[in-house]
C-alpha positions in Angstrom: -49.2 -6.2 45.8 -51.3 -6.7 42.7 -49.3 -4.0 40.8 -46.1 -5.7 42.0 -47.3 -9.1 40.6 -48.3 -7.5 37.3 -45.0 -5.8 36.9 -43.0 -8.8 37.7 -45.0 -11.0 35.3 -44.5 -8.5 32.5 -40.8 -8.4 33.1 -40.8 -12.2 33.1 -41.8 -12.4 29.4 -38.6 -11.1 27.9 -36.6 -12.9 30.6 -38.1 -16.2 29.5 -37.5 -15.5 25.8 -33.9 -14.7 26.6 -33.5 -17.9 28.5 -35.0 -19.9 25.7 -32.7 -18.3 23.1 -29.6 -18.9 25.3 -30.5 -22.5 26.0 -31.3 -23.2 22.4 -27.9 -21.8 21.2 -26.1 -23.8 23.9 -27.8 -27.0 22.9 -26.9 -26.3 19.2 -23.3 -25.7 20.2 -23.0 -29.1 21.8 -21.6 -31.9 19.5 -23.9 -34.5 18.1 -27.6 -34.5 17.4 -30.9 -36.3 18.1 -30.3 -38.7 15.3 -26.7 -39.4 16.0 -26.4 -42.9 17.6 -24.2 -45.9 17.5 -26.5 -47.4 14.8 -26.3 -44.9 11.9 -29.4 -44.2 10.0 -29.5 -44.3 6.2 -28.6 -40.9 4.8 -32.0 -40.4 3.1 -33.8 -41.3 6.3 -31.7 -39.0 8.4 -32.2 -36.2 5.9 -35.9 -36.7 6.0 -36.0 -36.6 9.8 -33.9 -33.4 9.8 -36.2 -31.8 7.3 -39.3 -32.8 9.4 -37.9 -31.0 12.5 -36.2 -28.2 10.6 -32.7 -29.2 11.6 -31.5 -28.6 8.1 -32.1 -24.9 8.4 -29.7 -22.3 9.7 -29.6 -21.9 13.5 -31.4 -18.5 13.6 -34.2 -19.9 11.4 -34.5 -23.0 13.6 -34.9 -20.7 16.7 -37.5 -18.6 14.9 -39.4 -21.7 13.8 -39.3 -23.0 17.4 -40.7 -19.7 18.7 -43.4 -18.8 16.1 -44.0 -22.1 14.4 -44.8 -22.7 10.8 -47.9 -22.2 8.6 -49.1 -25.7 9.7 -49.1 -24.5 13.3 -46.9 -25.0 16.3 -44.6 -22.5 17.9 -43.8 -21.7 21.5 -45.6 -18.4 21.4 -48.7 -20.2 20.5 -48.4 -22.5 23.5 -47.0 -25.5 21.6 -43.8 -27.0 22.9 -43.5 -29.3 19.9 -43.0 -33.0 19.6 -40.2 -34.9 21.2 -37.4 -35.9 18.9 -36.5 -39.2 20.7 -39.9 -40.3 22.3 -42.0 -41.5 19.4 -45.6 -40.3 19.2 -45.3 -38.1 22.3 -45.3 -34.3 22.6 -43.1 -32.4 25.1 -46.2 -31.4 27.1 -47.2 -35.1 27.5 -43.7 -36.1 28.7 -43.5 -33.3 31.2 -47.0 -34.0 32.4 -46.0 -37.6 33.1 -43.0 -36.6 35.2 -44.4 -33.5 36.9 -46.3 -35.3 39.7 -43.2 -37.2 40.8 -40.9 -34.1 40.7 -43.5 -32.0 42.5 -44.0 -34.5 45.3 -40.2 -34.8 45.6 -39.6 -31.1 45.7 -42.4 -30.0 48.0 -41.9 -33.0 50.3 -38.2 -32.1 50.7 -39.0 -28.5 51.4 -41.8 -29.3 53.9 -39.5 -31.7 55.7 -36.7 -29.1 55.8 -39.0 -26.4 57.2 -40.4 -28.7 59.8 -37.1 -30.3 61.0 -34.8 -27.4 60.3 -37.1 -24.9 61.8 -37.6 -26.9 65.0 -33.8 -27.5 65.3 -33.1 -23.8 64.7 -35.6 -22.8 67.5 -34.1 -25.3 69.9 -30.6 -24.0 69.1 -31.7 -20.4 69.7 -33.4 -21.2 73.0 -30.3 -23.1 74.2 -27.7 -20.8 72.8 -24.1 -21.7 73.6 -25.2 -25.0 75.2 -24.8 -28.6 74.2 -28.1 -28.5 72.1 -26.9 -25.5 70.2 -23.5 -27.1 69.4 -25.2 -30.3 68.3 -27.5 -28.5 65.9 -24.7 -26.5 64.4 -22.6 -29.6 64.0 -25.4 -31.3 62.2 -25.9 -28.2 60.0 -22.3 -28.2 59.0 -22.4 -31.9 58.2 -25.6 -31.5 56.1 -24.0 -28.7 54.0 -20.8 -30.5 53.4 -22.4 -33.8 52.3 -23.9 -33.4 48.8 -27.0 -35.5 47.8 -24.8 -37.2 45.1 -22.8 -38.8 48.0 -25.6 -39.3 50.5 -28.0 -41.0 48.0 -25.8 -44.0 47.2 -25.0 -44.4 50.9 -28.7 -44.4 51.9 -29.3 -46.9 49.1 -26.6 -49.2 50.4 -27.7 -49.0 54.0 -31.5 -48.8 53.9 -32.1 -50.7 50.7 -29.4 -53.3 50.3 -28.1 -54.1 53.8 -31.1 -53.5 56.0 -33.8 -53.9 53.4 -36.3 -51.6 55.1 -36.9 -49.2 52.2 -36.8 -49.6 48.4 -33.5 -48.3 47.1 -34.8 -47.2 43.7 -37.6 -47.2 41.2 -41.2 -46.1 41.3 -44.1 -48.0 39.7 -46.6 -45.7 38.1 -49.4 -48.3 38.3 -48.8 -48.9 42.0 -47.7 -45.5 43.2 -46.5 -45.6 46.8 -44.9 -42.9 48.9 -42.6 -45.5 50.3 -40.5 -45.2 47.1 -40.0 -41.5 47.7 -38.9 -41.6 51.4 -35.2 -42.0 50.7 -35.2 -39.5 47.8 -37.1 -36.9 49.9 -34.8 -37.3 52.9 -31.7 -37.2 50.7 -32.8 -34.0 49.0 -33.9 -32.4 52.2 -30.7 -32.8 54.2 -28.9 -29.8 52.9 -32.1 -27.7 53.2 -32.5 -28.8 56.8 -29.0 -27.6 57.5 -29.5 -24.2 55.9 -33.0 -23.6 57.4 -31.8 -24.5 60.9 -28.9 -22.0 60.7 -31.2 -19.3 59.4 -33.9 -20.0 62.0 -31.3 -20.0 64.8 -29.9 -16.6 63.8 -33.2 -15.0 63.2 -34.8 -16.4 66.4 -31.9 -15.1 68.5 -32.3 -11.7 66.9 -36.0 -11.7 67.4 -35.7 -12.7 71.1 -33.4 -9.7 71.7 -35.8 -7.2 70.1 -37.8 -4.6 72.0 -41.1 -6.2 71.0 -40.2 -9.4 72.9 -38.9 -7.5 75.9 -42.3 -5.7 76.0 -44.2 -9.0 75.7 -42.2 -10.5 78.6 -42.7 -7.3 80.7 -46.4 -7.8 80.4 -46.1 -11.2 82.1 -47.0 -13.3 79.1 -46.1 -17.0 79.3 -42.8 -17.8 77.7 -44.3 -20.3 75.2 -46.8 -17.7 74.1 -44.0 -15.1 73.7 -42.0 -17.5 71.5 -44.9 -18.8 69.3 -47.0 -15.7 68.9 -44.5 -12.9 69.0 -40.9 -14.2 68.3 -41.7 -16.8 65.7 -43.5 -14.6 63.1 -40.5 -12.2 63.3 -38.0 -15.0 62.9 -39.9 -16.5 60.0 -39.2 -13.5 57.7 -35.7 -14.6 56.5 -37.1 -18.2 56.1 -39.9 -16.9 53.8 -37.3 -15.0 51.7 -35.3 -18.2 51.4 -38.1 -20.6 50.6 -39.0 -19.2 47.1 -35.6 -19.6 45.4 -34.7 -22.6 47.5 -37.8 -24.5 46.3 -36.9 -23.8 42.7 -33.4 -24.9 43.4 -34.7 -28.1 45.1 -36.7 -29.0 42.0 -33.8 -28.3 39.8 -31.5 -30.3 42.2 -33.9 -33.2 41.9 -32.2 -34.0 38.5 -29.4 -35.8 40.4 -31.8 -37.5 42.9 -34.1 -38.7 40.2 -31.2 -40.2 38.3 -29.7 -41.8 41.3 -33.0 -43.3 42.6 -34.3 -44.0 39.0 -37.5 -42.0 39.5 -39.7 -41.1 36.5 -39.6 -37.4 37.1 -38.8 -34.4 35.0 -35.2 -34.3 36.1 -34.5 -37.8 34.8 -36.2 -37.0 31.6 -34.1 -33.8 31.2 -30.8 -35.8 31.8 -31.9 -38.3 29.2 -33.0 -35.7 26.7 -29.8 -33.7 27.1 -27.7 -36.9 26.4 -29.9 -37.7 23.3 -29.9 -34.0 22.1 -33.7 -33.9 22.2 -33.8 -30.2 21.7 -37.5 -29.7 22.1 -37.7 -31.7 25.3 -34.7 -29.9 26.8 -36.1 -26.5 25.9 -39.5 -27.4 27.4 -38.0 -28.5 30.7 -35.8 -25.4 30.8 -38.8 -23.2 30.2 -40.9 -24.9 32.8 -38.2 -24.6 35.5 -37.4 -21.0 34.5 -41.1 -20.1 35.0 -41.1 -21.9 38.3 -38.1 -19.9 39.6 -39.7 -16.6 38.6 -43.1 -17.5 40.0 -41.8 -18.9 43.3 -39.6 -15.8 43.8 -42.7 -13.6 43.2 -44.7 -15.7 45.7 -41.9 -15.3 48.3 -41.9 -11.6 47.8 -45.7 -11.4 48.2 -45.6 -13.6 51.3 -42.9 -11.4 52.8 -45.1 -8.3 52.4 -48.0 -10.1 53.9 -46.0 -11.0 57.0 -44.1 -7.7 57.3 -46.3 -4.5 57.0 -43.1 -2.4 56.7 -42.3 -4.0 53.3 -45.8 -3.0 52.0 -45.2 0.7 52.8 -41.5 0.8 51.6 
């Protein structure tokens, strides 16, 4: 597994460089720039700012400068993400560090809730196959998949925040951080995941309960609860483990919409603002961070799969 991790990390280096180059060219192809606003700057000031950030150079030279830096320093390959073009006196690393805790809590909280609720519903549906409990879980799963967070979020804000007033509908105070501000965003982000996890768990649990290993365990006279928890559940968890890695990366990327709807100071909201303001360095930094997360989480899922399934280690 160590050799697998090393190989995957080595392959990730050119992959990340290709992603950076593609994102940079796409940002450059978009109209406007970081200093294009309703209030026009004086030509000499705008030219001075462009010269400072190298925006007056050809595109290929700008990309090379972003990667390797200049004689004064900087450069992505040296670990410097550069300064933000719209946030004064702040580097990209500082801005990402400010929003990372909120995005991490939101993403991991949604995934934990999805695994707990979706896994439990999937097990119930599998144990009560073709009964009312099974039909109810599948109906909830279909509804969860069909309702996107962009629709569910405003509805939750209206009901829980405005009409009933039981939960804050938006905002998060950094100086008075409270998990209560993240309840609605986490639930909103977790609903589609609950639907998918419940369907995966149902299908894998039904298949596990029909396997020869479970028949043998029951033939030995083991209690049914022990058969389910100690023998069937580890087998049924394998598809869930394969799903969690890319799903968690997708959840953190999907938090862009949630953070914007609920006005949370996370990386997603910063990315949306930076893209609108054409803050090239901040956009590139966020893209690179999320790309690395996707690669790392997929690798972690593969390693966990091999830990749980000895057959994968010998394949």
